[in-house]
C-alpha positions, -999 to 999 in steps of 0.1 A, spaced: 107 -67 -32 94 -85 1 59 -70 20 43 -87 47 4 -89 43 -26 -96 58 -62 -88 63 -79 -62 93 -66 -37 102 -62 -50 140 -45 -77 133 0 -77 133 4 -106 122 9 -109 86 30 -134 58 55 -130 43 60 -132 2 87 -120 -21 70 -107 -54 85 -86 -84 72 -55 -89 45 -65 -115 31 -94 -93 22 -64 -70 12 -47 -85 -11 -75 -98 -17 -78 -54 -29 -43 -54 -53 -49 -81 -69 -75 -67 -77 -57 -35 -82 -26 -46 -121 -39 -60 -143 -16 -52 -172 -30 -26 -204 -24 -17 -203 -28 21 -184 5 30 -190 2 64 -161 5 91 -161 -29 100 -160 -38 61 -128 -8 56 -109 -23 93 -112 -61 76 -90 -53 46 -61 -69 31 -32 -43 43 9 -46 31 44 -35 40 70 -38 21 95 -49 48 101 -82 66 96 -81 99 106 -106 123 86 -134 131 59 -118 104 45 -92 133 41 -58 120 56 -39 145 80 -9 146 104 -27 168 101 -63 149 111 -49 116 146 -62 100 166 -61 67 152 -36 39 120 -12 28 117 -25 -7 87 7 -13 76 39 -1 43 48 2 31 83 2 -5 95 12 -15 122 -11 -51 143 4 -70 167 -12 -57 165 -45 -79 182 -71 -57 173 -103 -51 139 -107 -32 145 -141 -12 175 -121 -6 144 -100 5 120 -125 29 147 -147 46 154 -107 59 116 -109 59 110 -138 98 95 -142 94 71 -111 74 36 -118 48 41 -92 10 25 -90 -16 45 -68 -54 44 -56 -74 61 -40 -80 54 -1 -116 43 18 -118 79 27 -116 93 -9 -147 115 -16 -151 139 -48 -148 173 -25 -119 159 -6 -100 130 -30 -70 109 -12 -47 90 -31 -18 61 -22 12 57 -44 35 31 -38 66 35 -54 87 7 -52 128 11 -44 150 -17 -65 171 -39 -40 156 -23 -8 173 2 9 183 2 48 
């Protein structure tokens, strides 16, 4: 799985990684630790990834080259996480709640790998 990773939502430059699915899950877990600082500044400085390769390691649509290695889906308003797990049971995936998730409006991000990538 080829990735571009960096920190800071406004930072379009990243460093390329080539990870297997288990190592990607470790990376996500490493960056998904709760933070006592929930300020907008902390959220905007958080790590990001894109499961694709880019010319010059610059995350811009016009720089996208090669394949996409995963599908990221946002599910907003998930009232029953168990139902979501059942619906996704036939795929391998990793999921987590997003920064804006709240008990009254749960928000989940789900990433499903694409074996071999997709052009």
